[in-house]
C-alpha positions as CSV (number, residue, x, y, z in Angstrom):
1,X,30.4,-18.7,29.7
2,X,31.8,-21.6,27.5
3,X,29.2,-23.9,29.4
4,X,26.3,-21.4,28.2
5,X,27.4,-21.2,24.8
6,X,27.9,-24.9,24.5
7,X,24.2,-25.3,25.7
8,X,23.0,-22.6,23.6
9,X,24.5,-24.1,20.4
10,X,23.7,-27.7,21.3
11,X,19.9,-26.7,21.8
12,X,19.8,-24.8,18.5
13,X,21.5,-27.7,16.6
14,X,18.8,-30.4,18.1
15,X,16.2,-28.0,17.2
16,X,17.7,-27.5,13.7
17,X,14.0,-28.3,12.0
18,X,12.7,-25.4,13.8
19,X,15.7,-23.0,14.0
20,X,17.1,-23.5,10.3
21,X,14.0,-21.5,8.7
22,X,14.0,-19.1,11.4
23,X,17.9,-18.2,10.4
24,X,17.1,-17.9,6.9
25,X,14.4,-15.6,7.5
26,X,16.4,-13.6,9.7
27,X,19.3,-13.6,7.0
28,X,16.8,-12.7,4.4
29,X,15.2,-9.7,6.3
30,X,18.9,-8.2,7.1
31,X,19.6,-8.7,3.3
32,X,16.7,-6.8,2.1
33,X,17.0,-4.2,4.6
34,X,20.5,-3.4,3.7
35,X,19.6,-3.3,-0.1
36,X,16.5,-0.8,0.8
37,X,18.7,1.4,2.7
38,X,21.5,1.0,0.3
39,X,19.2,2.4,-2.7
40,X,17.6,4.9,-0.6
41,X,20.4,6.7,1.1
42,X,23.6,5.8,-0.8
43,X,23.3,8.9,-3.0
44,X,23.6,6.8,-6.2
45,X,20.6,8.5,-8.0
46,X,21.6,12.1,-7.2
47,X,21.1,14.5,-10.0
48,X,19.1,12.0,-12.0
49,X,15.8,12.8,-13.1
50,X,13.5,11.5,-10.8
51,X,16.2,10.1,-8.6
52,X,15.0,11.9,-5.6
53,X,11.5,10.2,-5.9
54,X,12.9,7.0,-6.3
55,X,15.1,7.4,-3.1
56,X,12.3,8.1,-1.2
57,X,10.3,5.0,-2.1
58,X,13.3,2.8,-0.9
59,X,13.4,4.9,2.2
60,X,9.7,4.3,2.8
61,X,10.6,0.5,2.3
62,X,13.2,0.5,5.1
63,X,10.6,1.8,7.6
64,X,8.2,-0.9,6.5
65,X,10.8,-3.6,6.6
66,X,11.7,-2.5,10.2
67,X,8.2,-2.7,11.4
68,X,7.5,-5.7,9.8
69,X,10.5,-7.4,10.6
70,X,9.7,-6.7,14.3
71,X,6.5,-8.2,14.3
72,X,7.3,-11.4,12.1
73,X,10.7,-12.1,14.2
74,X,8.6,-11.6,17.6
75,X,6.1,-14.3,16.2
76,X,8.5,-16.7,14.9
77,X,10.4,-16.3,18.1
78,X,7.3,-17.3,20.1
79,X,7.0,-20.6,17.9
80,X,10.7,-21.5,18.7
81,X,10.2,-20.8,22.2
82,X,7.0,-22.9,22.5
83,X,9.1,-25.9,20.8
84,X,11.5,-25.3,23.7
85,X,9.8,-24.9,26.6
86,X,9.8,-28.8,27.4
87,X,13.7,-28.5,27.3
88,X,13.7,-25.5,29.6
89,X,11.4,-27.3,32.0
90,X,13.7,-30.2,32.1
91,X,16.6,-27.9,32.7
92,X,14.8,-26.5,35.7
93,X,14.0,-29.6,37.3
94,X,17.6,-30.6,36.8
95,X,18.5,-27.7,38.9
96,X,18.9,-24.6,36.7
97,X,17.2,-21.7,37.9
98,X,15.7,-19.3,35.4
99,X,18.6,-17.1,35.4
100,X,20.5,-19.9,34.1
101,X,17.8,-20.4,31.5
102,X,18.1,-16.4,30.6
103,X,21.9,-16.8,30.0
104,X,21.2,-19.8,27.7
105,X,18.5,-17.7,26.0
106,X,20.7,-14.5,25.6
107,X,23.6,-16.7,24.0
108,X,21.1,-18.0,21.7
109,X,19.7,-14.7,20.5
110,X,23.5,-13.4,20.2
111,X,24.3,-16.4,17.9
112,X,21.3,-15.9,15.8
113,X,22.0,-11.8,15.8
114,X,25.5,-12.9,14.5
115,X,24.5,-15.3,12.0
116,X,21.6,-13.1,10.7
117,X,23.9,-9.9,10.5
118,X,27.1,-11.4,9.3
119,X,25.4,-13.4,6.5
120,X,22.5,-11.1,5.8
121,X,24.9,-8.1,5.2
122,X,27.4,-10.4,3.3
123,X,24.0,-11.4,1.1
124,X,23.0,-7.7,0.8
125,X,26.4,-6.5,-0.1
126,X,26.5,-9.3,-2.8
127,X,23.1,-8.5,-4.2
128,X,22.8,-4.7,-4.0
129,X,24.7,-4.2,-7.2
130,X,22.2,-6.7,-8.9
131,X,19.2,-5.1,-7.1
132,X,20.8,-1.2,-8.3
133,X,21.1,-2.6,-11.9
134,X,17.6,-3.8,-12.0
135,X,16.2,-0.8,-9.8
136,X,18.0,1.7,-12.3
137,X,16.8,-0.5,-15.2
138,X,13.0,-0.4,-14.0
139,X,13.1,3.6,-13.4
140,X,14.9,4.1,-17.0
141,X,18.2,6.1,-15.4
142,X,21.5,5.2,-16.5
143,X,23.2,2.4,-14.7
144,X,26.8,2.7,-13.0
145,X,29.0,-0.4,-13.4
146,X,31.0,0.3,-10.4
147,X,30.6,-1.6,-7.1
148,X,30.3,0.0,-3.7
149,X,29.5,-0.6,-0.2
150,X,27.6,1.9,1.8
151,X,29.2,2.2,5.3
152,X,26.1,3.9,6.6
153,X,24.0,1.3,5.5
154,X,25.9,-1.3,7.3
155,X,26.2,0.5,10.4
156,X,22.1,1.3,10.4
157,X,21.4,-2.3,9.5
158,X,23.4,-3.6,12.5
159,X,21.9,-0.9,14.6
160,X,18.4,-1.9,13.7
161,X,18.7,-5.4,14.0
162,X,20.4,-5.4,17.2
163,X,17.5,-3.5,18.7
164,X,15.1,-6.0,17.2
165,X,17.0,-9.0,18.5
166,X,17.4,-7.2,22.1
167,X,13.6,-6.8,22.1
168,X,13.2,-10.5,21.1
169,X,15.6,-11.5,24.0
170,X,13.5,-9.6,26.4
171,X,10.2,-11.4,25.3
172,X,11.9,-14.7,25.4
173,X,13.1,-14.5,29.0
174,X,9.7,-13.1,29.8
175,X,8.0,-16.3,28.5
176,X,10.2,-18.3,30.5
177,X,10.3,-16.3,33.5
178,X,6.4,-16.5,34.3
179,X,6.0,-20.1,33.4
180,X,6.8,-22.8,36.1
181,X,8.8,-25.7,35.4
182,X,5.8,-28.3,35.5
183,X,4.1,-26.1,32.8
184,X,7.0,-26.0,30.6
185,X,7.6,-29.7,30.4
186,X,3.8,-30.1,29.7
187,X,3.7,-27.2,27.1
188,X,4.0,-29.5,24.2
189,X,0.8,-31.5,25.6
190,X,-1.3,-28.6,26.5
191,X,-4.3,-28.2,24.3
192,X,-6.2,-25.1,23.1
193,X,-9.5,-24.4,24.7
194,X,-12.2,-23.3,22.5
195,X,-13.0,-19.6,23.1
196,X,-15.8,-18.9,25.2
197,X,-18.9,-17.3,23.4
198,X,-17.5,-18.1,20.1
199,X,-20.8,-17.2,18.4
200,X,-20.7,-13.9,20.0
201,X,-16.9,-13.5,18.8
202,X,-17.8,-14.8,15.3
203,X,-20.9,-12.3,14.8
204,X,-18.7,-9.5,16.2
205,X,-16.2,-10.7,13.7
206,X,-18.8,-10.6,10.9
207,X,-20.1,-7.2,12.1
208,X,-16.4,-5.4,11.9
209,X,-15.8,-7.1,8.6
210,X,-19.0,-6.0,7.1
211,X,-18.3,-2.2,8.4
212,X,-14.9,-2.6,6.5
213,X,-16.3,-3.8,3.5
214,X,-19.1,-1.3,3.5
215,X,-16.4,1.6,3.9
216,X,-14.6,0.2,0.9
217,X,-17.5,-0.4,-1.4
218,X,-19.5,2.8,-0.8
219,X,-16.4,5.3,-1.2
220,X,-17.0,7.4,-4.5
221,X,-14.5,9.9,-4.6
222,X,-10.4,9.8,-4.6
223,X,-10.5,11.9,-1.4
224,X,-12.5,9.4,0.5
225,X,-10.4,6.8,-0.5
226,X,-7.0,8.7,0.9
227,X,-8.9,9.2,4.2
228,X,-10.8,5.8,4.6
229,X,-8.3,3.4,2.9
230,X,-6.3,2.6,6.1
231,X,-9.5,2.3,8.3
232,X,-11.1,-0.3,6.1
233,X,-7.9,-2.1,6.2
234,X,-7.7,-2.2,9.9
235,X,-11.2,-3.2,10.3
236,X,-10.9,-5.7,7.8
237,X,-7.8,-7.3,9.6
238,X,-9.6,-7.2,13.1
239,X,-12.6,-8.7,11.5
240,X,-10.8,-11.5,9.9
241,X,-9.2,-12.6,12.9
242,X,-12.2,-12.7,14.9
243,X,-14.2,-14.4,12.0
244,X,-11.6,-17.2,11.3
245,X,-10.9,-17.8,15.3
246,X,-14.5,-18.2,15.9
247,X,-15.2,-19.8,12.4
248,X,-12.6,-22.7,12.9
249,X,-14.4,-23.6,16.2
250,X,-18.0,-23.5,14.4
251,X,-16.4,-25.2,11.4
252,X,-15.4,-28.1,13.4
253,X,-18.5,-28.6,15.7
254,X,-20.7,-28.4,12.3
255,X,-18.3,-31.5,10.8
256,X,-18.4,-33.3,13.9
257,X,-22.0,-33.4,14.0
258,X,-22.3,-34.2,10.4
259,X,-22.1,-37.8,10.9
260,X,-21.8,-38.9,7.4
261,X,-18.6,-36.7,7.0
262,X,-17.1,-37.1,10.4
263,X,-17.1,-40.8,10.8
264,X,-14.7,-41.6,7.8
265,X,-11.3,-42.7,8.0
266,X,-9.8,-39.7,6.0
267,X,-12.2,-37.1,8.1
268,X,-12.0,-38.5,11.7
269,X,-8.4,-37.8,12.5
270,X,-7.9,-34.5,10.9
271,X,-11.3,-32.9,12.3
272,X,-10.4,-34.2,15.9
273,X,-7.1,-32.3,15.4
274,X,-8.3,-29.4,14.3
275,X,-10.9,-29.3,17.1
276,X,-8.1,-30.0,19.8
277,X,-6.0,-26.7,18.6
278,X,-9.1,-24.7,16.8
279,X,-8.4,-21.3,18.5
280,X,-4.7,-21.0,17.5
281,X,-5.6,-22.6,14.1
282,X,-8.0,-19.7,13.3
283,X,-5.5,-17.1,14.7
284,X,-2.7,-18.9,12.0
285,X,-5.3,-19.0,9.2
286,X,-5.9,-15.0,9.7
287,X,-2.4,-14.4,9.7
288,X,-1.7,-16.3,6.4
289,X,-5.1,-14.9,4.7
290,X,-3.6,-11.2,5.7
291,X,-0.3,-11.8,4.2
292,X,-1.8,-13.2,1.2
293,X,-4.0,-10.2,0.8
294,X,-1.4,-8.0,1.4
295,X,0.5,-9.4,-1.1
296,X,-2.3,-9.5,-3.8
297,X,-3.4,-5.7,-3.2
298,X,0.3,-4.4,-3.1
299,X,1.8,-6.3,-6.4
300,X,-1.7,-5.8,-8.3
301,X,-1.5,-2.1,-7.7
302,X,2.0,-1.4,-8.3
303,X,2.2,-3.6,-11.4
304,X,-0.8,-1.7,-12.9
305,X,0.6,1.6,-12.1
306,X,4.0,0.5,-13.7
307,X,2.3,-1.0,-16.9
308,X,0.1,2.2,-17.3
309,X,2.9,4.8,-16.4
310,X,3.1,6.2,-20.0
311,X,-0.8,6.3,-20.1
312,X,-0.7,7.9,-16.9
313,X,1.9,10.6,-18.0
314,X,0.0,11.4,-21.2
315,X,-3.2,11.9,-19.0
316,X,-1.7,14.3,-16.9
317,X,0.7,16.1,-19.6
318,X,-1.1,15.7,-23.1
319,X,1.2,18.6,-24.3
320,X,4.9,19.1,-24.5
321,X,5.2,22.4,-23.0
322,X,2.6,23.6,-20.0
323,X,3.0,26.9,-17.7
324,X,0.9,27.7,-14.9
325,X,0.2,30.8,-12.6
326,X,-2.0,31.9,-10.0
327,X,-2.6,34.7,-8.0
328,X,-5.4,35.3,-4.9
329,X,-7.6,38.2,-4.9
330,X,-9.7,40.1,-7.4
331,X,-8.0,42.2,-10.1
332,X,-9.5,43.5,-13.3
333,X,-6.4,43.9,-15.1
334,X,-5.3,40.2,-14.8
335,X,-7.1,39.4,-18.0
336,X,-5.0,41.5,-19.8
337,X,-2.0,40.2,-18.1
338,X,-2.6,36.7,-19.2
339,X,-2.7,37.9,-22.7
340,X,0.6,39.5,-22.4
341,X,1.9,36.4,-20.7
342,X,0.8,34.4,-23.5
343,X,2.7,36.5,-26.3
344,X,5.8,36.8,-24.4
345,X,6.3,33.0,-23.9
346,X,5.4,32.2,-27.3
347,X,7.9,34.7,-28.5
348,X,10.4,33.1,-26.2
349,X,9.6,29.8,-27.5
350,X,9.8,30.8,-30.9
351,X,13.3,32.4,-30.2
352,X,14.4,28.9,-29.1
353,X,13.3,27.6,-32.6
354,X,10.1,25.9,-31.6
355,X,7.4,25.6,-33.9
356,X,4.4,25.8,-31.7
357,X,1.1,24.1,-32.4
358,X,-1.9,22.8,-30.5
359,X,-1.9,25.9,-28.2
360,X,-4.3,26.0,-25.4
361,X,-4.0,29.0,-23.3
362,X,-6.8,30.2,-21.1
363,X,-7.5,32.0,-17.7
364,X,-10.2,30.8,-15.1
365,X,-11.4,32.0,-11.7
366,X,-11.7,29.8,-8.7
367,X,-13.4,29.9,-5.5
368,X,-13.7,26.6,-3.1
369,X,-16.6,25.5,-0.9
370,X,-18.7,22.9,0.5
371,X,-21.1,21.3,-2.2
372,X,-24.2,19.5,-1.5
373,X,-27.6,19.8,-3.1
374,X,-26.3,21.4,-6.3
375,X,-25.1,24.4,-3.8
376,X,-21.8,25.5,-3.1
377,X,-21.5,27.0,0.5
378,X,-18.5,29.5,0.7
379,X,-19.1,30.7,4.1
380,X,-17.3,27.9,6.0
381,X,-14.5,30.1,7.3
382,X,-13.9,28.4,10.7
383,X,-11.7,25.5,11.5
384,X,-14.5,24.3,13.8
385,X,-16.7,24.1,10.6
386,X,-13.9,22.5,8.4
387,X,-13.5,19.8,11.2
388,X,-16.9,18.0,10.8
389,X,-17.3,18.2,7.0
390,X,-17.5,15.5,4.4
391,X,-14.4,16.2,2.4
392,X,-16.0,14.2,-0.2
393,X,-18.1,17.5,-0.7
394,X,-15.1,19.7,-0.7
395,X,-15.0,21.3,-4.4
396,X,-13.6,23.8,-6.3
397,X,-15.7,25.7,-8.7
398,X,-13.8,27.2,-11.8
399,X,-15.2,30.1,-14.1
400,X,-14.6,30.5,-17.6
401,X,-15.7,32.9,-20.0
402,X,-17.4,31.5,-22.8
403,X,-16.0,33.6,-25.7
404,X,-12.5,32.6,-24.0
405,X,-13.7,29.0,-23.8
406,X,-14.9,29.1,-27.6
407,X,-12.0,30.7,-28.9
408,X,-9.6,28.5,-27.2
409,X,-11.2,24.9,-27.6
410,X,-12.8,25.8,-30.9
411,X,-16.5,25.8,-29.8
412,X,-19.5,27.3,-30.8
413,X,-21.3,27.7,-27.5
414,X,-23.7,30.7,-26.4
415,X,-24.5,31.3,-22.6
416,X,-27.0,33.9,-21.8
417,X,-26.4,35.9,-18.7
418,X,-27.6,33.8,-15.4
419,X,-27.0,30.8,-17.4
420,X,-23.9,28.4,-17.4
421,X,-22.5,25.4,-19.0
422,X,-21.4,22.8,-16.4
423,X,-18.8,20.0,-16.5
424,X,-16.8,17.9,-14.0
425,X,-14.8,14.8,-13.9
426,X,-16.2,13.3,-10.8
427,X,-19.3,11.8,-10.0
428,X,-21.3,14.9,-8.6
429,X,-24.8,15.3,-9.0
430,X,-25.7,18.9,-10.4
431,X,-29.4,20.1,-10.6
432,X,-30.9,22.4,-13.1
433,X,-30.2,25.2,-10.9
434,X,-26.7,25.7,-9.8
435,X,-26.2,27.8,-6.9
436,X,-22.6,29.3,-5.9
437,X,-22.5,31.5,-2.8
438,X,-25.4,33.6,-3.3
439,X,-25.5,33.7,-7.2
440,X,-28.0,31.1,-8.8
441,X,-26.9,29.9,-12.4
442,X,-29.4,28.1,-14.7
443,X,-27.6,24.8,-16.0
444,X,-28.3,24.7,-19.9
445,X,-26.0,21.9,-20.7
446,X,-23.4,19.7,-19.5
447,X,-19.8,19.6,-20.9
448,X,-18.4,16.3,-18.7
449,X,-17.1,14.6,-21.8
450,X,-14.8,18.1,-22.3
451,X,-12.9,18.4,-19.1
452,X,-9.8,16.1,-20.0
453,X,-9.3,18.6,-22.9
454,X,-10.1,21.7,-20.7
455,X,-8.0,20.7,-17.8
456,X,-6.1,17.4,-17.8
457,X,-5.1,18.0,-14.0
458,X,-8.8,17.8,-13.0
459,X,-9.2,13.8,-13.5
460,X,-6.2,13.5,-11.0
461,X,-7.3,16.2,-8.3
462,X,-8.0,14.6,-5.0
463,X,-11.1,17.1,-4.7
464,X,-13.8,17.7,-7.1
465,X,-13.6,20.2,-9.6
466,X,-16.8,21.8,-11.4
467,X,-15.8,24.0,-14.4
468,X,-18.6,26.5,-15.1
469,X,-18.8,28.3,-18.6
470,X,-20.5,31.9,-18.2
471,X,-21.5,34.8,-20.2
472,X,-19.2,37.4,-18.6
473,X,-16.6,36.0,-16.0
474,X,-15.3,39.3,-15.1
475,X,-18.8,40.5,-14.0
476,X,-19.5,37.0,-12.3
477,X,-16.6,36.7,-9.9
478,X,-17.2,40.2,-8.7
479,X,-19.9,38.5,-6.6
480,X,-17.3,36.5,-4.7
481,X,-14.7,39.3,-4.1
482,X,-15.8,39.7,-0.1
483,X,-15.1,36.1,0.8
484,X,-12.3,35.2,3.0
485,X,-10.9,32.1,4.6
486,X,-10.2,31.7,8.2
487,X,-6.5,33.3,8.0
488,X,-8.3,36.6,6.5
489,X,-7.0,35.5,2.7
490,X,-9.3,36.1,-0.3
491,X,-10.7,32.8,-1.6
492,X,-11.0,34.1,-4.9
493,X,-8.1,32.9,-7.2
494,X,-7.1,33.5,-10.8
495,X,-5.3,30.8,-12.6
496,X,-3.5,31.2,-16.0
497,X,-2.9,28.0,-17.9
498,X,-0.7,27.6,-21.1
499,X,-0.2,24.2,-23.0
500,X,1.3,23.7,-26.5
501,X,3.5,21.6,-28.5
502,X,6.7,22.2,-29.9
503,X,8.4,19.3,-32.1
504,X,11.3,19.1,-30.0
505,X,12.9,16.1,-28.8
506,X,13.4,15.2,-24.8
507,X,16.2,17.4,-24.4
508,X,14.8,20.3,-26.3
509,X,11.6,20.1,-24.5
510,X,13.3,20.0,-20.8
511,X,15.7,23.0,-22.0
512,X,12.9,25.0,-23.3
513,X,10.8,24.6,-20.0
514,X,13.6,25.8,-17.9
515,X,14.1,28.9,-20.1
516,X,10.4,29.5,-20.0
517,X,10.5,29.1,-16.4
518,X,12.9,31.8,-16.1
519,X,10.9,34.0,-18.0
520,X,7.8,33.5,-16.3
521,X,9.3,34.3,-12.7
522,X,11.0,37.2,-13.9
523,X,7.3,38.5,-15.3
524,X,5.6,37.8,-12.3
525,X,8.0,37.9,-9.5
526,X,7.6,41.6,-9.3
527,X,3.7,41.4,-9.1
528,X,3.7,38.9,-6.0
529,X,2.0,35.8,-7.8
530,X,1.7,33.0,-5.2
531,X,2.6,30.4,-7.6
532,X,4.2,30.0,-11.1
533,X,5.9,27.3,-12.8
534,X,6.7,25.7,-16.3
535,X,7.0,22.2,-17.0
536,X,7.5,19.7,-19.7
537,X,6.0,16.3,-20.8
538,X,9.6,14.9,-20.8
539,X,10.9,16.5,-17.5
540,X,8.0,14.8,-15.7
541,X,8.5,11.5,-17.3
542,X,11.4,11.3,-14.9
543,X,9.3,11.6,-11.7
544,X,6.5,9.3,-13.1
545,X,8.7,6.5,-14.0
546,X,10.7,6.7,-10.6
547,X,7.6,6.8,-8.6
548,X,5.8,3.9,-10.6
549,X,9.3,1.8,-10.9
550,X,10.1,2.4,-7.4
551,X,6.7,1.5,-6.2
552,X,6.7,-1.7,-8.2
553,X,10.1,-2.5,-7.2
554,X,9.3,-1.9,-3.8
555,X,6.3,-4.0,-4.0
556,X,8.5,-7.0,-5.5
557,X,10.9,-6.7,-2.7
558,X,8.1,-6.6,0.3
559,X,6.1,-9.5,-1.6
560,X,9.0,-11.6,-1.4
561,X,9.3,-10.9,2.4
562,X,5.7,-11.6,2.7
563,X,5.5,-14.8,0.8
564,X,8.8,-16.1,2.8
565,X,7.1,-15.1,5.9
566,X,3.9,-16.7,4.6
567,X,5.8,-20.2,4.0
568,X,7.4,-19.9,7.5
569,X,4.0,-19.6,9.1
570,X,2.5,-22.4,7.1
571,X,5.8,-24.7,7.8
572,X,5.9,-24.0,11.6
573,X,2.0,-24.5,11.8
574,X,2.6,-28.0,10.0
575,X,5.7,-28.9,12.1
576,X,4.2,-28.1,15.3
577,X,0.9,-29.4,14.3
578,X,3.0,-32.8,13.2
579,X,4.4,-33.4,16.5
580,X,1.0,-32.5,18.2
581,X,-0.9,-35.4,15.9
582,X,2.1,-37.8,15.8
583,X,0.8,-40.0,19.1
584,X,-2.8,-39.9,17.7
585,X,-1.9,-41.2,14.2
586,X,0.5,-43.8,16.2
587,X,-2.7,-45.1,18.1
588,X,-4.7,-45.2,14.8
589,X,-2.3,-47.1,12.9
590,X,-2.1,-49.7,15.9
591,X,-6.1,-50.1,15.4
592,X,-5.6,-50.6,11.7
593,X,-5.3,-47.3,10.0
594,X,-3.1,-47.9,7.0
595,X,-0.6,-45.4,5.6
596,X,-2.9,-44.7,2.5
597,X,-5.6,-44.0,5.0
598,X,-3.2,-41.1,6.6
599,X,-2.4,-39.7,3.3
600,X,-6.2,-39.4,2.7
601,X,-6.7,-37.9,6.3
602,X,-3.8,-35.4,5.8
603,X,-5.2,-34.2,2.4
604,X,-8.6,-33.6,3.7
605,X,-7.2,-31.9,6.7
606,X,-5.0,-29.7,4.2
607,X,-7.8,-28.9,1.8
608,X,-10.4,-28.1,4.7
609,X,-7.8,-25.6,6.3
610,X,-5.6,-24.3,3.8
611,X,-8.3,-23.3,1.1
612,X,-9.7,-20.8,3.8
613,X,-6.9,-18.1,3.5
614,X,-6.6,-18.1,-0.1
615,X,-10.4,-17.8,-0.6
616,X,-10.7,-14.9,1.9
617,X,-7.7,-13.1,0.6
618,X,-9.2,-13.2,-3.1
619,X,-12.8,-11.9,-1.3
620,X,-10.8,-9.0,0.5
621,X,-9.2,-8.2,-2.8
622,X,-12.2,-8.0,-4.8
623,X,-13.7,-5.8,-2.1
624,X,-10.9,-3.3,-1.7
625,X,-9.9,-3.2,-5.5
626,X,-12.4,-0.5,-6.1
627,X,-11.0,1.7,-3.5
628,X,-7.5,0.7,-4.5
629,X,-8.9,1.8,-8.3
630,X,-9.7,5.4,-6.8
631,X,-6.4,5.7,-5.3
632,X,-4.9,4.8,-8.4
633,X,-7.0,7.6,-10.4
634,X,-5.0,10.2,-8.2
635,X,-2.0,9.0,-10.2
636,X,-3.8,9.5,-13.2
637,X,-4.5,5.6,-14.1
638,X,-8.2,5.2,-15.3
639,X,-7.4,2.0,-17.2
640,X,-9.7,-0.2,-15.2
641,X,-9.2,-3.4,-17.5
642,X,-5.7,-2.8,-16.9
643,X,-6.0,-2.9,-13.3
644,X,-8.4,-6.1,-13.4
645,X,-6.0,-8.0,-15.7
646,X,-2.9,-7.2,-13.3
647,X,-5.1,-8.4,-10.2
648,X,-6.1,-11.6,-12.0
649,X,-2.6,-12.2,-12.9
650,X,-1.3,-11.9,-9.1
651,X,-4.1,-14.0,-8.0
652,X,-3.1,-16.8,-10.5
653,X,0.5,-16.4,-9.5
654,X,-0.1,-16.3,-5.8
655,X,-2.7,-19.2,-6.2
656,X,0.1,-21.5,-7.9
657,X,2.8,-20.5,-5.5
658,X,0.3,-21.1,-2.6
659,X,-0.5,-24.7,-4.0
660,X,3.2,-25.4,-4.3
661,X,3.6,-24.6,-0.6
662,X,0.7,-26.7,0.3
663,X,2.2,-29.5,-1.5
664,X,5.6,-29.3,0.4
665,X,4.3,-28.7,3.9
666,X,1.9,-31.5,3.4
667,X,4.7,-33.8,2.8
668,X,6.6,-32.4,5.9
669,X,3.5,-33.2,7.9
670,X,3.2,-36.8,6.5
671,X,7.0,-37.5,7.3
672,X,6.4,-36.7,10.9
673,X,2.9,-38.4,11.6
674,X,3.6,-41.3,9.2
């Protein structure tokens, strides 16, 4: 056993240039995983406003870290094995069988696991308090000044990374077991063959990439953004890999055919080197491009949400106090009940010392269906119908009586029977005749600009809402009492909305909302209402800040991991290619190539290769930004200039960091080949 341990440690030490960044990456991933699990499961935010939401964000981060850690460590381990195959081949020639080599790999994996877990946990535990303070500051909850260690988080971290490293070990053994000794010895000399039918691969990649772009650009509604975002992302990832793998081949061939470019000192060796490994080159560039795109999209969206959190809160909750009640089915007495609820809540609020202003209390009737060509079909009452419809066209009609509308919102509108004023916060085409079920209404006016005043939640709803102001709402809704859903429940629903200001501070608003919520339930529970609640602007602030702050904090942590992973990919790419090109540059120096020529050749290769991922990443960001903007609307963020500004700032920061990586790795490459 001591022999195998010594062989493993010697092998890792002699390959220190490859193993050092790998160990650092493993330690960092263990550290970040512990911190995320600690923040998400230690209970430090129990009882805090919005604490549960913030903890959910961190728990989601642990799942992402597990998946990404497994995939990325598999990738880096593959690079390490490729760098060690010649060594393992020599062991085989000298008499070791593959079982002996498997034991060396076992102890290498065990040593790596021990270093990663011990130092990663030490760093995670040491930095957990700093992370907790930064996180609680970001989500605006009180910070505890006591240090603690989560035993549960330690155990989970050990279990997760034990499983990951065990799978890595199995993959290492597989790579060695299915290769004969001669192939192992010659592994570092094996070049990449150009992919067959690369034009077909390239065209297929462009087609898939174009479909992904088309999906991302054509989406108009947030509901589609929810359903199609990941489809577009997957297509863009696949298309990027195919385009860059085939594109690197085509690019090298085009450059070689350009005599004025190719037959120059600073281009000849670099293009020849890229041609030699063009297939792998494209895959590596695609991986870097995808990581950069993930960073840009994640940071730009989460930072925009965090910066606009107050704006989102005011959009969704424009008043200090809000109450809501819902009951399915038609009842002509509900209008009187709404007036009584309004009076009772106002009386209860005044008893608590509130001075009521900006009162907006009204009721509306709602029915949903499939909206197309200015007609709402409410007869889709089977699950088979729902499986094949375009969910962008699922809409909710909200009927409001014109007298209620004028009284509550201080307008002087007149609507005759059979006519309607129509408004929507979404991009919906409505003709002069609006048909709902079997009833047609003549549209005499549009009130799109008043929707935010009528119902702030309509702007952040995933499905479109169409407000219809009619002459006599009670008479109109009698046409829809017979409609049932596929469970046999009434489709017609009565909504009661109440909003007002009080002048209370945050604590006063929260206390009043809790008291009014109790009052609301005591009134409506005996009447079998389907839903009811009372909320306050300040009580919801905790959830908003926790959600957006948690997403931003998670985005920062994951971006750090992705950036480090990007650095590691580029570093390994440069080191492995440097050793491959070393002999070529030695030959070129013997025939007269100077150190200065080598530097120019390296710069030519780096600029040709390294500009591709960042340019593609910026293109991907520009394409997916509209769909990201639709998703941000679901959170209440409608500030497009803010989204563009944060995206631009992220591109600038990422570009500067990428330039720094380029400088450092090109120097490492130069030191190997020069």
